[in-house]
C-alpha positions in Angstrom: 1.2 12.7 -66.8 -2.7 12.4 -68.3 -5.8 14.7 -65.8 -5.7 11.3 -63.8 -2.5 11.4 -62.6 -2.9 14.8 -62.2 -5.5 14.3 -59.9 -4.3 11.6 -58.0 -0.5 12.8 -57.7 -2.4 16.5 -55.5 -5.4 13.9 -53.4 -1.8 12.5 -52.6 -0.2 14.6 -52.2 -2.9 16.8 -50.0 -3.3 14.1 -47.6 0.9 13.5 -47.4 0.2 17.5 -46.2 -2.4 16.4 -43.7 -0.2 13.2 -42.6 2.2 15.1 -41.9 4.7 12.7 -43.4 8.1 15.1 -44.3 9.5 12.1 -45.2 7.3 11.0 -48.5 6.6 15.1 -49.2 10.1 14.4 -51.9 7.7 12.4 -53.7 5.3 14.7 -54.7 7.5 18.6 -54.5 10.6 18.5 -56.9 13.9 19.0 -55.8 13.5 23.4 -57.1 10.8 24.7 -55.8 9.6 28.0 -55.7 6.3 29.2 -53.5 5.2 32.8 -54.7 8.0 33.4 -56.7 10.7 32.7 -54.8 12.5 29.8 -55.2 12.9 27.4 -51.6 13.3 24.5 -52.2 12.2 21.3 -51.4 14.3 21.7 -47.4 13.0 25.1 -47.7 9.7 24.2 -48.8 9.4 21.5 -46.3 10.1 24.2 -43.7 7.7 26.7 -44.4 5.2 24.0 -44.1 6.0 22.0 -41.0 6.0 26.1 -38.9 2.2 26.0 -41.0 2.0 23.1 -39.1 3.5 24.9 -35.6 1.5 27.6 -36.1 -1.3 26.4 -37.0 -2.2 22.6 -34.6 -5.1 21.9 -36.2 -4.7 22.7 -39.2 -6.3 20.5 -42.0 -6.0 20.7 -46.4 -9.6 19.6 -47.5 -9.9 19.9 -51.4 -13.2 21.9 -52.2 -12.0 22.4 -56.5 -9.8 20.7 -58.1 -8.5 21.5 -61.5 -5.6 19.3 -63.7 -4.2 20.4 -67.4 -1.5 18.8 -67.5 1.5 20.1 -66.4 -1.0 22.0 -64.1 -2.9 22.1 -62.0 -6.0 24.6 -59.8 -7.0 23.9 -56.3 -9.6 26.0 -53.6 -7.9 24.9 -50.7 -10.9 25.3 -47.2 -9.6 25.2 -44.3 -11.6 25.5 -41.1 -8.8 26.0 -38.2 -8.0 27.7 -34.9 -4.4 29.7 -35.2 -2.2 29.4 -32.4 -1.4 32.9 -32.4 -0.8 35.5 -35.1 -1.8 34.4 -39.1 -0.9 36.4 -42.3 -0.7 39.8 -39.2 -4.2 38.6 -37.7 -4.1 38.1 -34.3 -6.6 35.3 -34.3 -4.5 33.5 -30.7 -6.6 30.4 -31.2 -10.4 31.9 -33.6 -11.7 29.6 -35.0 -12.1 30.5 -38.3 -13.0 29.2 -42.2 -10.9 30.4 -45.3 -9.7 29.0 -48.4 -6.8 29.2 -50.1 -6.3 29.2 -54.0 -3.5 27.5 -55.2 -2.0 27.2 -58.5 1.3 24.7 -59.2 3.1 23.4 -62.1 4.7 20.5 -62.4 8.6 19.4 -63.5 9.6 15.1 -63.5 6.7 14.4 -62.4 6.8 16.7 -58.9 4.6 19.7 -57.7 7.7 23.0 -58.6 6.1 26.2 -59.0 3.8 26.9 -56.6 1.2 30.3 -56.9 -1.3 31.1 -53.5 -2.8 33.6 -53.0 -5.4 33.2 -48.9 -8.7 34.7 -48.3 -7.7 37.0 -46.0 -10.4 39.2 -46.1 -12.3 36.1 -45.4 -11.7 36.5 -41.9 -10.7 39.9 -41.6 -14.5 39.6 -42.0 -15.1 36.8 -38.8 -12.9 38.9 -36.3 -15.0 41.7 -37.5 -19.0 39.8 -36.8 -17.3 38.4 -33.7 -15.8 41.4 -32.2 -20.0 43.7 -32.5 
């Protein structure tokens, strides 16, 4: 895959997530996908994403930065949402927060096979602190 191919695939993957088009997820995600070193498989990865959308009803993935270096992708995703209850161990209960996720992907057979993700929890904590003071 070329850089342009990877970029196009990633944009289509993010659109698939935002539509919650779970039936199309296998076009983008490998059957043996792992997340942060945990082998989930496609069904486990889908279950993780479905839970994210249940926990955060207004969840929307927004690409802030995207770098493609075949067979890898690096992205900074921006979120502005209101998790319904507890998120990352923080009681948000519908409070609107903005934060980023830095995520790296490795593809195999043209689909996402490895995902390494770090969410900026400190940014959320700072917003909660400011709201309380």
